[in-house]
PDB file of the backbone (N, CA, C, O) and the ligand in Angstrom, with CONECT records:
HET     ZN  A 101       1
ATOM      1  N   MET A   1       2.529  25.148  34.100  1.00  0.00           N
ATOM      2  CA  MET A   1       2.597  24.569  32.750  1.00  0.00           C
ATOM      3  C   MET A   1       1.581  25.041  31.864  1.00  0.00           C
ATOM      4  O   MET A   1       0.414  25.159  32.237  1.00  0.00           O
ATOM      5  N   PRO A   2       2.001  25.340  30.608  1.00  0.00           N
ATOM      6  CA  PRO A   2       1.164  26.001  29.635  1.00  0.00           C
ATOM      7  C   PRO A   2      -0.024  24.943  29.304  1.00  0.00           C
ATOM      8  O   PRO A   2       0.192  23.731  29.288  1.00  0.00           O
ATOM      9  N   LYS A   3      -1.111  25.429  29.080  1.00  0.00           N
ATOM     10  CA  LYS A   3      -2.328  24.678  28.609  1.00  0.00           C
ATOM     11  C   LYS A   3      -2.106  24.064  27.205  1.00  0.00           C
ATOM     12  O   LYS A   3      -1.753  24.796  26.280  1.00  0.00           O
ATOM     13  N   PRO A   4      -2.299  22.773  27.029  1.00  0.00           N
ATOM     14  CA  PRO A   4      -2.058  22.244  25.606  1.00  0.00           C
ATOM     15  C   PRO A   4      -2.928  22.922  24.554  1.00  0.00           C
ATOM     16  O   PRO A   4      -4.076  23.310  24.770  1.00  0.00           O
ATOM     17  N   LYS A   5      -2.315  23.023  23.461  1.00  0.00           N
ATOM     18  CA  LYS A   5      -3.102  23.666  22.355  1.00  0.00           C
ATOM     19  C   LYS A   5      -4.283  22.861  21.927  1.00  0.00           C
ATOM     20  O   LYS A   5      -4.225  21.646  21.736  1.00  0.00           O
ATOM     21  N   ARG A   6      -5.291  23.543  21.793  1.00  0.00           N
ATOM     22  CA  ARG A   6      -6.434  22.926  21.306  1.00  0.00           C
ATOM     23  C   ARG A   6      -6.926  23.422  19.924  1.00  0.00           C
ATOM     24  O   ARG A   6      -6.970  24.624  19.661  1.00  0.00           O
ATOM     25  N   TYR A   7      -7.324  22.380  18.984  1.00  0.00           N
ATOM     26  CA  TYR A   7      -7.663  22.849  17.628  1.00  0.00           C
ATOM     27  C   TYR A   7      -9.151  22.586  17.420  1.00  0.00           C
ATOM     28  O   TYR A   7      -9.756  21.833  18.183  1.00  0.00           O
ATOM     29  N   ARG A   8      -9.757  23.205  16.383  1.00  0.00           N
ATOM     30  CA  ARG A   8     -11.053  23.083  16.080  1.00  0.00           C
ATOM     31  C   ARG A   8     -11.264  22.498  14.671  1.00  0.00           C
ATOM     32  O   ARG A   8     -10.814  23.106  13.699  1.00  0.00           O
ATOM     33  N   CYS A   9     -11.930  21.348  14.528  1.00  0.00           N
ATOM     34  CA  CYS A   9     -12.062  20.815  13.225  1.00  0.00           C
ATOM     35  C   CYS A   9     -12.747  21.728  12.208  1.00  0.00           C
ATOM     36  O   CYS A   9     -13.879  22.130  12.474  1.00  0.00           O
ATOM     37  N   ILE A  10     -12.175  22.077  11.101  1.00  0.00           N
ATOM     38  CA  ILE A  10     -12.857  23.006  10.259  1.00  0.00           C
ATOM     39  C   ILE A  10     -14.080  22.394   9.550  1.00  0.00           C
ATOM     40  O   ILE A  10     -14.898  23.118   8.983  1.00  0.00           O
ATOM     41  N   VAL A  11     -14.195  21.085   9.586  1.00  0.00           N
ATOM     42  CA  VAL A  11     -15.289  20.466   8.857  1.00  0.00           C
ATOM     43  C   VAL A  11     -16.580  20.386   9.825  1.00  0.00           C
ATOM     44  O   VAL A  11     -17.675  20.845   9.500  1.00  0.00           O
ATOM     45  N   CYS A  12     -16.323  19.762  11.025  1.00  0.00           N
ATOM     46  CA  CYS A  12     -17.510  19.515  11.911  1.00  0.00           C
ATOM     47  C   CYS A  12     -17.536  20.384  13.244  1.00  0.00           C
ATOM     48  O   CYS A  12     -18.517  20.426  13.987  1.00  0.00           O
ATOM     49  N   GLY A  13     -16.469  21.002  13.440  1.00  0.00           N
ATOM     50  CA  GLY A  13     -16.358  21.883  14.604  1.00  0.00           C
ATOM     51  C   GLY A  13     -16.005  21.527  15.876  1.00  0.00           C
ATOM     52  O   GLY A  13     -15.971  22.291  16.840  1.00  0.00           O
ATOM     53  N   ARG A  14     -15.688  20.117  15.873  1.00  0.00           N
ATOM     54  CA  ARG A  14     -15.224  19.477  17.200  1.00  0.00           C
ATOM     55  C   ARG A  14     -13.884  19.909  17.685  1.00  0.00           C
ATOM     56  O   ARG A  14     -12.956  20.131  16.908  1.00  0.00           O
ATOM     57  N   TYR A  15     -13.794  20.026  18.983  1.00  0.00           N
ATOM     58  CA  TYR A  15     -12.429  20.522  19.420  1.00  0.00           C
ATOM     59  C   TYR A  15     -11.667  19.331  19.709  1.00  0.00           C
ATOM     60  O   TYR A  15     -12.232  18.316  20.118  1.00  0.00           O
ATOM     61  N   PHE A  16     -10.232  19.397  19.495  1.00  0.00           N
ATOM     62  CA  PHE A  16      -9.390  18.229  19.819  1.00  0.00           C
ATOM     63  C   PHE A  16      -8.103  18.756  20.323  1.00  0.00           C
ATOM     64  O   PHE A  16      -7.712  19.854  19.927  1.00  0.00           O
ATOM     65  N   PRO A  17      -7.359  18.002  21.236  1.00  0.00           N
ATOM     66  CA  PRO A  17      -6.007  18.498  21.699  1.00  0.00           C
ATOM     67  C   PRO A  17      -4.873  18.219  20.748  1.00  0.00           C
ATOM     68  O   PRO A  17      -4.975  17.334  19.899  1.00  0.00           O
ATOM     69  N   GLU A  18      -3.858  18.917  20.869  1.00  0.00           N
ATOM     70  CA  GLU A  18      -2.567  18.764  20.068  1.00  0.00           C
ATOM     71  C   GLU A  18      -2.230  17.359  20.193  1.00  0.00           C
ATOM     72  O   GLU A  18      -2.392  16.770  21.262  1.00  0.00           O
ATOM     73  N   GLY A  19      -1.732  16.742  19.069  1.00  0.00           N
ATOM     74  CA  GLY A  19      -1.327  15.337  19.153  1.00  0.00           C
ATOM     75  C   GLY A  19      -2.459  14.333  18.545  1.00  0.00           C
ATOM     76  O   GLY A  19      -2.216  13.234  18.046  1.00  0.00           O
ATOM     77  N   GLN A  20      -3.649  14.884  18.675  1.00  0.00           N
ATOM     78  CA  GLN A  20      -4.728  14.110  18.100  1.00  0.00           C
ATOM     79  C   GLN A  20      -5.126  14.664  16.808  1.00  0.00           C
ATOM     80  O   GLN A  20      -4.673  15.759  16.477  1.00  0.00           O
ATOM     81  N   GLY A  21      -5.912  14.036  16.054  1.00  0.00           N
ATOM     82  CA  GLY A  21      -6.462  14.538  14.722  1.00  0.00           C
ATOM     83  C   GLY A  21      -5.292  14.775  13.829  1.00  0.00           C
ATOM     84  O   GLY A  21      -4.157  14.391  14.107  1.00  0.00           O
ATOM     85  N   ILE A  22      -5.654  15.506  12.607  1.00  0.00           N
ATOM     86  CA  ILE A  22      -4.673  15.777  11.692  1.00  0.00           C
ATOM     87  C   ILE A  22      -4.538  17.330  11.399  1.00  0.00           C
ATOM     88  O   ILE A  22      -5.529  17.953  11.018  1.00  0.00           O
ATOM     89  N   VAL A  23      -3.355  17.936  11.570  1.00  0.00           N
ATOM     90  CA  VAL A  23      -3.183  19.353  11.424  1.00  0.00           C
ATOM     91  C   VAL A  23      -2.221  19.648  10.326  1.00  0.00           C
ATOM     92  O   VAL A  23      -1.067  19.235  10.441  1.00  0.00           O
ATOM     93  N   ILE A  24      -2.578  20.316   9.283  1.00  0.00           N
ATOM     94  CA  ILE A  24      -1.710  20.597   8.144  1.00  0.00           C
ATOM     95  C   ILE A  24      -1.508  22.128   8.058  1.00  0.00           C
ATOM     96  O   ILE A  24      -2.420  22.946   7.931  1.00  0.00           O
ATOM     97  N   ARG A  25      -0.191  22.401   8.144  1.00  0.00           N
ATOM     98  CA  ARG A  25       0.075  23.886   7.868  1.00  0.00           C
ATOM     99  C   ARG A  25       0.905  24.122   6.657  1.00  0.00           C
ATOM    100  O   ARG A  25       1.888  23.408   6.460  1.00  0.00           O
ATOM    101  N   ARG A  26       0.566  25.120   5.791  1.00  0.00           N
ATOM    102  CA  ARG A  26       1.229  25.433   4.599  1.00  0.00           C
ATOM    103  C   ARG A  26       0.867  26.875   4.245  1.00  0.00           C
ATOM    104  O   ARG A  26      -0.302  27.256   4.303  1.00  0.00           O
ATOM    105  N   ALA A  27       1.820  27.636   3.896  1.00  0.00           N
ATOM    106  CA  ALA A  27       1.792  29.074   3.261  1.00  0.00           C
ATOM    107  C   ALA A  27       0.856  29.832   4.269  1.00  0.00           C
ATOM    108  O   ALA A  27       0.030  30.629   3.823  1.00  0.00           O
ATOM    109  N   GLY A  28       0.956  29.621   5.504  1.00  0.00           N
ATOM    110  CA  GLY A  28       0.369  30.562   6.431  1.00  0.00           C
ATOM    111  C   GLY A  28      -1.063  30.073   6.650  1.00  0.00           C
ATOM    112  O   GLY A  28      -1.836  30.791   7.285  1.00  0.00           O
ATOM    113  N   ILE A  29      -1.437  28.978   6.198  1.00  0.00           N
ATOM    114  CA  ILE A  29      -2.888  28.392   6.443  1.00  0.00           C
ATOM    115  C   ILE A  29      -2.954  27.216   7.210  1.00  0.00           C
ATOM    116  O   ILE A  29      -2.290  26.256   6.818  1.00  0.00           O
ATOM    117  N   GLU A  30      -3.645  27.110   8.252  1.00  0.00           N
ATOM    118  CA  GLU A  30      -3.682  25.854   9.046  1.00  0.00           C
ATOM    119  C   GLU A  30      -5.028  25.195   8.841  1.00  0.00           C
ATOM    120  O   GLU A  30      -6.096  25.789   8.990  1.00  0.00           O
ATOM    121  N   LEU A  31      -4.910  23.979   8.504  1.00  0.00           N
ATOM    122  CA  LEU A  31      -6.135  22.958   8.284  1.00  0.00           C
ATOM    123  C   LEU A  31      -6.151  22.032   9.438  1.00  0.00           C
ATOM    124  O   LEU A  31      -5.190  21.297   9.666  1.00  0.00           O
ATOM    125  N   ALA A  32      -7.221  22.047  10.176  1.00  0.00           N
ATOM    126  CA  ALA A  32      -7.325  21.081  11.377  1.00  0.00           C
ATOM    127  C   ALA A  32      -8.503  20.175  11.164  1.00  0.00           C
ATOM    128  O   ALA A  32      -9.628  20.585  10.877  1.00  0.00           O
ATOM    129  N   PHE A  33      -8.195  19.009  11.310  1.00  0.00           N
ATOM    130  CA  PHE A  33      -9.380  17.922  11.127  1.00  0.00           C
ATOM    131  C   PHE A  33      -9.259  17.012  12.325  1.00  0.00           C
ATOM    132  O   PHE A  33      -8.193  16.580  12.764  1.00  0.00           O
ATOM    133  N   HIS A  34     -10.553  16.749  12.842  1.00  0.00           N
ATOM    134  CA  HIS A  34     -10.451  15.802  14.193  1.00  0.00           C
ATOM    135  C   HIS A  34     -10.267  14.396  13.820  1.00  0.00           C
ATOM    136  O   HIS A  34      -9.699  13.609  14.578  1.00  0.00           O
ATOM    137  N   SER A  35     -10.772  14.028  12.570  1.00  0.00           N
ATOM    138  CA  SER A  35     -10.615  12.714  12.129  1.00  0.00           C
ATOM    139  C   SER A  35     -10.422  12.471  10.610  1.00  0.00           C
ATOM    140  O   SER A  35     -10.645  13.400   9.833  1.00  0.00           O
ATOM    141  N   LYS A  36     -10.026  11.282  10.164  1.00  0.00           N
ATOM    142  CA  LYS A  36      -9.751  11.040   8.760  1.00  0.00           C
ATOM    143  C   LYS A  36     -11.007  11.284   8.002  1.00  0.00           C
ATOM    144  O   LYS A  36     -10.912  11.856   6.916  1.00  0.00           O
ATOM    145  N   THR A  37     -12.064  10.952   8.404  1.00  0.00           N
ATOM    146  CA  THR A  37     -13.410  11.129   7.731  1.00  0.00           C
ATOM    147  C   THR A  37     -13.523  12.624   7.415  1.00  0.00           C
ATOM    148  O   THR A  37     -13.787  12.948   6.257  1.00  0.00           O
ATOM    149  N   CYS A  38     -13.350  13.529   8.324  1.00  0.00           N
ATOM    150  CA  CYS A  38     -13.436  14.924   8.047  1.00  0.00           C
ATOM    151  C   CYS A  38     -12.374  15.420   6.987  1.00  0.00           C
ATOM    152  O   CYS A  38     -12.667  16.252   6.129  1.00  0.00           O
ATOM    153  N   LEU A  39     -11.114  14.848   7.106  1.00  0.00           N
ATOM    154  CA  LEU A  39     -10.142  15.213   6.203  1.00  0.00           C
ATOM    155  C   LEU A  39     -10.524  14.708   4.807  1.00  0.00           C
ATOM    156  O   LEU A  39     -10.335  15.418   3.820  1.00  0.00           O
ATOM    157  N   ALA A  40     -11.009  13.602   4.729  1.00  0.00           N
ATOM    158  CA  ALA A  40     -11.442  13.035   3.448  1.00  0.00           C
ATOM    159  C   ALA A  40     -12.595  13.973   2.821  1.00  0.00           C
ATOM    160  O   ALA A  40     -12.583  14.344   1.647  1.00  0.00           O
ATOM    161  N   LYS A  41     -13.546  14.293   3.716  1.00  0.00           N
ATOM    162  CA  LYS A  41     -14.682  15.155   3.149  1.00  0.00           C
ATOM    163  C   LYS A  41     -14.066  16.456   2.588  1.00  0.00           C
ATOM    164  O   LYS A  41     -14.485  16.922   1.528  1.00  0.00           O
ATOM    165  N   PHE A  42     -13.113  17.022   3.263  1.00  0.00           N
ATOM    166  CA  PHE A  42     -12.649  18.344   2.868  1.00  0.00           C
ATOM    167  C   PHE A  42     -11.700  18.141   1.651  1.00  0.00           C
ATOM    168  O   PHE A  42     -11.686  19.019   0.788  1.00  0.00           O
ATOM    169  N   PHE A  43     -10.946  17.097   1.530  1.00  0.00           N
ATOM    170  CA  PHE A  43     -10.071  16.891   0.375  1.00  0.00           C
ATOM    171  C   PHE A  43     -10.745  16.600  -0.910  1.00  0.00           C
ATOM    172  O   PHE A  43     -10.313  16.947  -2.009  1.00  0.00           O
ATOM    173  N   LYS A  44     -11.827  15.943  -0.697  1.00  0.00           N
ATOM    174  CA  LYS A  44     -12.762  15.557  -1.758  1.00  0.00           C
ATOM    175  C   LYS A  44     -13.255  16.918  -2.474  1.00  0.00           C
ATOM    176  O   LYS A  44     -13.186  17.028  -3.698  1.00  0.00           O
ATOM    177  N   LEU A  45     -13.675  17.781  -1.783  1.00  0.00           N
ATOM    178  CA  LEU A  45     -14.087  19.170  -2.298  1.00  0.00           C
ATOM    179  C   LEU A  45     -12.913  19.854  -2.856  1.00  0.00           C
ATOM    180  O   LEU A  45     -12.922  20.371  -3.973  1.00  0.00           O
ATOM    181  N   PHE A  46     -11.808  19.851  -1.992  1.00  0.00           N
ATOM    182  CA  PHE A  46     -10.592  20.416  -2.493  1.00  0.00           C
ATOM    183  C   PHE A  46     -10.110  20.030  -3.821  1.00  0.00           C
ATOM    184  O   PHE A  46      -9.849  20.924  -4.626  1.00  0.00           O
ATOM    185  N   ILE A  47      -9.962  18.808  -4.137  1.00  0.00           N
ATOM    186  CA  ILE A  47      -9.518  18.475  -5.460  1.00  0.00           C
ATOM    187  C   ILE A  47     -10.480  18.694  -6.619  1.00  0.00           C
ATOM    188  O   ILE A  47     -10.082  18.743  -7.783  1.00  0.00           O
ATOM    189  N   GLU A  48     -11.809  18.830  -6.254  1.00  0.00           N
ATOM    190  CA  GLU A  48     -12.818  19.212  -7.205  1.00  0.00           C
ATOM    191  C   GLU A  48     -12.493  20.576  -7.643  1.00  0.00           C
ATOM    192  O   GLU A  48     -12.604  20.859  -8.836  1.00  0.00           O
ATOM    193  N   ARG A  49     -12.063  21.533  -6.699  1.00  0.00           N
ATOM    194  CA  ARG A  49     -12.026  22.863  -6.900  1.00  0.00           C
ATOM    195  C   ARG A  49     -10.633  23.444  -7.344  1.00  0.00           C
ATOM    196  O   ARG A  49     -10.496  24.493  -7.973  1.00  0.00           O
ATOM    197  N   ILE A  50      -9.678  22.660  -6.952  1.00  0.00           N
ATOM    198  CA  ILE A  50      -8.344  23.281  -7.343  1.00  0.00           C
ATOM    199  C   ILE A  50      -8.031  23.220  -8.760  1.00  0.00           C
ATOM    200  O   ILE A  50      -8.594  22.363  -9.440  1.00  0.00           O
ATOM    201  N   ASP A  51      -7.146  24.078  -9.324  1.00  0.00           N
ATOM    202  CA  ASP A  51      -6.824  24.265 -10.727  1.00  0.00           C
ATOM    203  C   ASP A  51      -6.532  22.887 -11.378  1.00  0.00           C
ATOM    204  O   ASP A  51      -5.770  22.111 -10.801  1.00  0.00           O
ATOM    205  N   GLU A  52      -7.110  22.553 -12.564  1.00  0.00           N
ATOM    206  CA  GLU A  52      -7.043  21.269 -13.060  1.00  0.00           C
ATOM    207  C   GLU A  52      -5.659  20.837 -13.493  1.00  0.00           C
ATOM    208  O   GLU A  52      -5.251  19.690 -13.310  1.00  0.00           O
ATOM    209  N   SER A  53      -4.921  21.831 -14.096  1.00  0.00           N
ATOM    210  CA  SER A  53      -3.493  21.441 -14.563  1.00  0.00           C
ATOM    211  C   SER A  53      -2.670  21.010 -13.247  1.00  0.00           C
ATOM    212  O   SER A  53      -2.021  19.966 -13.177  1.00  0.00           O
ATOM    213  N   GLU A  54      -2.779  21.886 -12.296  1.00  0.00           N
ATOM    214  CA  GLU A  54      -1.996  21.592 -11.027  1.00  0.00           C
ATOM    215  C   GLU A  54      -2.339  20.198 -10.511  1.00  0.00           C
ATOM    216  O   GLU A  54      -1.515  19.340 -10.194  1.00  0.00           O
ATOM    217  N   PHE A  55      -3.753  20.080 -10.467  1.00  0.00           N
ATOM    218  CA  PHE A  55      -4.077  18.774 -10.004  1.00  0.00           C
ATOM    219  C   PHE A  55      -3.608  17.546 -10.763  1.00  0.00           C
ATOM    220  O   PHE A  55      -3.242  16.522 -10.187  1.00  0.00           O
ATOM    221  N   LYS A  56      -3.634  17.689 -12.028  1.00  0.00           N
ATOM    222  CA  LYS A  56      -2.968  16.662 -12.948  1.00  0.00           C
ATOM    223  C   LYS A  56      -1.515  16.405 -12.635  1.00  0.00           C
ATOM    224  O   LYS A  56      -1.086  15.264 -12.459  1.00  0.00           O
ATOM    225  N   ARG A  57      -0.754  17.506 -12.570  1.00  0.00           N
ATOM    226  CA  ARG A  57       0.521  17.397 -12.447  1.00  0.00           C
ATOM    227  C   ARG A  57       0.909  16.732 -10.906  1.00  0.00           C
ATOM    228  O   ARG A  57       1.775  15.861 -10.816  1.00  0.00           O
ATOM    229  N   VAL A  58       0.334  17.129  -9.983  1.00  0.00           N
ATOM    230  CA  VAL A  58       0.619  16.590  -8.621  1.00  0.00           C
ATOM    231  C   VAL A  58       0.105  15.256  -8.504  1.00  0.00           C
ATOM    232  O   VAL A  58       0.764  14.433  -7.868  1.00  0.00           O
ATOM    233  N   SER A  59      -1.106  14.896  -9.095  1.00  0.00           N
ATOM    234  CA  SER A  59      -1.655  13.599  -9.047  1.00  0.00           C
ATOM    235  C   SER A  59      -0.661  12.527  -9.625  1.00  0.00           C
ATOM    236  O   SER A  59      -0.314  11.515  -9.016  1.00  0.00           O
ATOM    237  N   ARG A  60      -0.232  12.907 -10.944  1.00  0.00           N
ATOM    238  CA  ARG A  60       0.599  11.927 -11.611  1.00  0.00           C
ATOM    239  C   ARG A  60       2.014  11.795 -10.896  1.00  0.00           C
ATOM    240  O   ARG A  60       2.610  10.720 -10.969  1.00  0.00           O
ATOM    241  N   GLU A  61       2.506  12.762 -10.277  1.00  0.00           N
ATOM    242  CA  GLU A  61       3.724  12.877  -9.586  1.00  0.00           C
ATOM    243  C   GLU A  61       3.557  11.906  -8.466  1.00  0.00           C
ATOM    244  O   GLU A  61       4.387  11.005  -8.351  1.00  0.00           O
ATOM    245  N   LEU A  62       2.496  12.012  -7.573  1.00  0.00           N
ATOM    246  CA  LEU A  62       2.301  11.233  -6.491  1.00  0.00           C
ATOM    247  C   LEU A  62       1.909   9.763  -6.752  1.00  0.00           C
ATOM    248  O   LEU A  62       2.279   8.890  -5.967  1.00  0.00           O
ATOM    249  N   ILE A  63       1.200   9.486  -7.793  1.00  0.00           N
ATOM    250  CA  ILE A  63       0.884   8.123  -8.172  1.00  0.00           C
ATOM    251  C   ILE A  63       2.160   7.368  -8.389  1.00  0.00           C
ATOM    252  O   ILE A  63       2.362   6.254  -7.907  1.00  0.00           O
ATOM    253  N   LYS A  64       3.069   8.070  -9.187  1.00  0.00           N
ATOM    254  CA  LYS A  64       4.364   7.510  -9.626  1.00  0.00           C
ATOM    255  C   LYS A  64       5.251   7.216  -8.194  1.00  0.00           C
ATOM    256  O   LYS A  64       5.916   6.187  -8.077  1.00  0.00           O
ATOM    257  N   GLU A  65       5.187   8.075  -7.304  1.00  0.00           N
ATOM    258  CA  GLU A  65       5.946   8.016  -6.069  1.00  0.00           C
ATOM    259  C   GLU A  65       5.454   6.754  -5.195  1.00  0.00           C
ATOM    260  O   GLU A  65       6.239   6.010  -4.606  1.00  0.00           O
ATOM    261  N   PHE A  66       4.064   6.611  -5.188  1.00  0.00           N
ATOM    262  CA  PHE A  66       3.500   5.497  -4.531  1.00  0.00           C
ATOM    263  C   PHE A  66       3.769   4.183  -5.172  1.00  0.00           C
ATOM    264  O   PHE A  66       4.004   3.148  -4.549  1.00  0.00           O
ATOM    265  N   GLU A  67       3.711   4.316  -6.591  1.00  0.00           N
ATOM    266  CA  GLU A  67       4.071   3.058  -7.380  1.00  0.00           C
ATOM    267  C   GLU A  67       5.532   2.580  -7.017  1.00  0.00           C
ATOM    268  O   GLU A  67       5.802   1.405  -6.769  1.00  0.00           O
ATOM    269  N   GLU A  68       6.358   3.515  -7.013  1.00  0.00           N
ATOM    270  CA  GLU A  68       7.797   3.205  -6.666  1.00  0.00           C
ATOM    271  C   GLU A  68       7.924   2.641  -5.360  1.00  0.00           C
ATOM    272  O   GLU A  68       8.657   1.674  -5.155  1.00  0.00           O
ATOM    273  N   ALA A  69       7.225   3.213  -4.435  1.00  0.00           N
ATOM    274  CA  ALA A  69       7.327   2.699  -2.957  1.00  0.00           C
ATOM    275  C   ALA A  69       6.747   1.297  -2.965  1.00  0.00           C
ATOM    276  O   ALA A  69       7.334   0.458  -2.282  1.00  0.00           O
ATOM    277  N   LEU A  70       5.645   0.926  -3.667  1.00  0.00           N
ATOM    278  CA  LEU A  70       5.038  -0.327  -3.744  1.00  0.00           C
ATOM    279  C   LEU A  70       6.119  -1.262  -4.356  1.00  0.00           C
ATOM    280  O   LEU A  70       6.399  -2.298  -3.753  1.00  0.00           O
ATOM    281  N   LYS A  71       6.677  -0.981  -5.407  1.00  0.00           N
ATOM    282  CA  LYS A  71       7.692  -1.838  -6.110  1.00  0.00           C
ATOM    283  C   LYS A  71       8.752  -2.233  -4.946  1.00  0.00           C
ATOM    284  O   LYS A  71       9.058  -3.400  -4.704  1.00  0.00           O
ATOM    285  N   THR A  72       9.211  -1.236  -4.337  1.00  0.00           N
ATOM    286  CA  THR A  72      10.360  -1.496  -3.378  1.00  0.00           C
ATOM    287  C   THR A  72       9.801  -2.482  -2.232  1.00  0.00           C
ATOM    288  O   THR A  72      10.447  -3.441  -1.811  1.00  0.00           O
ATOM    289  N   LYS A  73       8.811  -2.204  -1.887  1.00  0.00           N
ATOM    290  CA  LYS A  73       8.083  -3.027  -0.698  1.00  0.00           C
ATOM    291  C   LYS A  73       7.966  -4.463  -1.138  1.00  0.00           C
ATOM    292  O   LYS A  73       8.231  -5.426  -0.418  1.00  0.00           O
ATOM    293  N   GLN A  74       7.512  -4.527  -2.487  1.00  0.00           N
ATOM    294  CA  GLN A  74       7.212  -5.923  -3.017  1.00  0.00           C
ATOM    295  C   GLN A  74       8.763  -6.605  -3.262  1.00  0.00           C
ATOM    296  O   GLN A  74       8.944  -7.807  -3.068  1.00  0.00           O
ATOM    297  N   ALA A  75       9.699  -5.825  -3.646  1.00  0.00           N
ATOM    298  CA  ALA A  75      11.023  -6.331  -3.909  1.00  0.00           C
ATOM    299  C   ALA A  75      11.571  -6.930  -2.505  1.00  0.00           C
ATOM    300  O   ALA A  75      12.149  -8.015  -2.431  1.00  0.00           O
ATOM    301  N   ILE A  76      11.336  -6.152  -1.497  1.00  0.00           N
ATOM    302  CA  ILE A  76      11.886  -6.456  -0.110  1.00  0.00           C
ATOM    303  C   ILE A  76      11.122  -7.818   0.308  1.00  0.00           C
ATOM    304  O   ILE A  76      11.756  -8.712   0.867  1.00  0.00           O
ATOM    305  N   LYS A  77       9.877  -7.942   0.050  1.00  0.00           N
ATOM    306  CA  LYS A  77       9.168  -9.191   0.428  1.00  0.00           C
ATOM    307  C   LYS A  77       9.588 -10.424  -0.327  1.00  0.00           C
ATOM    308  O   LYS A  77       9.452 -11.522   0.212  1.00  0.00           O
ATOM    309  N   ARG A  78      10.114 -10.311  -1.599  1.00  0.00           N
ATOM    310  CA  ARG A  78      10.547 -11.387  -2.312  1.00  0.00           C
ATOM    311  C   ARG A  78      11.846 -11.861  -1.865  1.00  0.00           C
ATOM    312  O   ARG A  78      12.173 -13.022  -2.111  1.00  0.00           O
ATOM    313  N   ILE A  79      12.575 -11.120  -1.269  1.00  0.00           N
ATOM    314  CA  ILE A  79      13.955 -11.545  -0.744  1.00  0.00           C
ATOM    315  C   ILE A  79      13.882 -12.613   0.342  1.00  0.00           C
ATOM    316  O   ILE A  79      14.915 -13.046   0.853  1.00  0.00           O
TER     317      ILE A  79
HETATM  318 ZN    ZN A 101     -14.314  16.852  12.369  1.00  0.00          ZN2+
END
């Protein structure tokens, strides 16, 4: 049996097995976080440094999506 893959948290250096933690892959880059706290630490810096116009565009888009999802949830509750 192959050994389960292990990841290393890029924030604190802790190792964790596949299925635990949060692993994000995009554009050939793999970001591994052992906990939500480490993910939050990373993304706080990430959004401070990312291009401002791109940040604005994506933020507005996601805020809208979450607002829509909340409306739907509330609509279901009311029924
Ligand atoms: Zn960590």
